[in-house]
C-alpha positions in Angstrom: -0.1 -0.1 0.0 2.9 2.4 1.0 4.6 1.5 -1.9 1.9 2.4 -4.0 1.7 5.7 -2.7 5.5 6.2 -3.0 5.0 5.5 -6.6 2.4 7.4 -7.3 3.9 10.3 -5.8 7.2 9.9 -7.8 5.4 9.6 -10.8 3.2 12.8 -10.8 6.3 14.3 -9.2 7.9 13.1 -12.8 5.1 14.1 -14.6 5.0 17.7 -13.6 8.8 18.2 -14.2 10.6 18.0 -17.5 13.0 14.9 -18.1 16.3 16.8 -16.9 14.4 16.3 -13.7 13.4 12.8 -13.1 17.0 11.7 -12.6 17.4 14.2 -9.6 13.9 12.8 -8.1 15.0 9.7 -8.5 18.5 10.1 -6.8 17.0 12.0 -4.0 14.4 9.4 -3.6 17.1 6.8 -3.5 19.2 8.8 -1.2 16.6 8.6 1.5 15.4 5.2 1.1 19.0 4.2 1.5 19.5 6.2 4.5 16.4 4.8 6.2 17.5 1.7 5.7 21.1 2.3 6.7 20.1 3.2 10.0 17.4 0.3 10.3 20.1 -2.1 9.7 23.3 -0.2 11.6 25.0 -2.9 13.7 26.0 0.3 16.3 24.1 2.5 18.1 22.8 5.6 17.0 24.9 7.7 19.4 28.2 6.1 17.8 27.0 6.4 14.6 26.2 10.2 14.9 29.6 10.4 16.5 31.3 8.9 13.4 29.4 10.9 11.2 30.4 14.2 12.8 33.7 13.0 13.1 33.7 12.4 9.4 31.7 15.4 8.3 34.6 17.5 10.1 37.6 15.2 8.5 35.9 16.3 4.8 35.5 19.9 6.2 39.1 20.0 7.1 39.9 18.2 3.9 37.7 20.8 1.8 39.6 24.0 4.1 43.0 22.5 3.2 42.3 21.9 -0.5 40.9 25.6 -0.5 43.8 27.4 1.2 45.9 25.2 -1.4 44.1 26.3 -4.5 44.0 29.9 -2.9 47.6 29.9 -2.1 48.4 28.8 -6.0 46.0 31.4 -7.6 47.9 33.9 -5.2 51.4 32.6 -6.6 50.3 32.5 -10.0 49.1 36.3 -9.8 52.3 37.4 -8.4 54.0 35.6 -11.3 51.9 37.2 -13.8 52.2 40.8 -12.4 56.2 40.0 -12.3 55.4 38.8 -15.9 53.5 42.3 -16.7 56.3 44.3 -15.4 58.8 42.5 -17.3 57.0 42.8 -20.5 56.4 46.8 -19.8 60.1 47.2 -19.2 61.1 45.4 -22.4 58.6 47.4 -24.4 59.7 50.6 -23.1 63.3 49.5 -23.5 62.4 48.6 -27.2 60.0 51.6 -27.8 63.4 54.3 -26.7 65.7 51.9 -28.8 63.4 52.6 -31.7 63.2 56.2 -30.7 67.1 56.5 -30.8 67.5 54.6 -33.9 64.9 57.0 -35.5 66.6 60.0 -34.1 70.2 58.7 -35.8 68.5 58.1 -39.0 67.2 61.8 -39.5 70.5 62.8 -38.2 72.0 61.3 -41.0 69.5 62.1 -43.4 69.9 65.8 -42.2 73.7 65.5 -42.9 73.1 63.8 -46.3 70.9 66.6 -47.0 73.0 69.4 -46.1 75.8 67.7 -48.5 73.5 67.7 -51.3 72.9 70.9 -50.5 76.3 72.3 -50.6 77.2 70.0 -53.7 73.9 71.7 -55.3 75.5 75.0 -54.2 78.8 74.1 -55.9 77.4 72.9 -58.9 75.4 76.1 -59.7 78.0 78.2 -58.8 80.3 76.4 -61.4 77.6 76.6 -63.7 76.7 80.2 -63.4 80.5 80.9 -63.9 81.3 78.8 -67.0 
């Protein structure tokens, strides 16, 4: 009788929900049934079981905290490394731009010198042409 009530409740829940919720409902129902059966057939007293569950939960919590701290320290370490790489890249870019500006300045100076030489040569050629 009770089995039919649970089955009807589960089927009505699954009929109301979309297809993706059916596995979730079945999982929750299975967990609830498993917990009830586990407590009913437990070979130890309830207080002992609760103590074990509490200890296990504390151990899992501590392990999760340790992993969280480990991940946090790795993330911070990676962030520091990225900041250092950014600073190095910025310095390298500044150095390269200064080198490029200096090279451009040198080229401009060379061109000015050549232009002055060409101007002098042109004046000499004009004077020679006028004098002849």
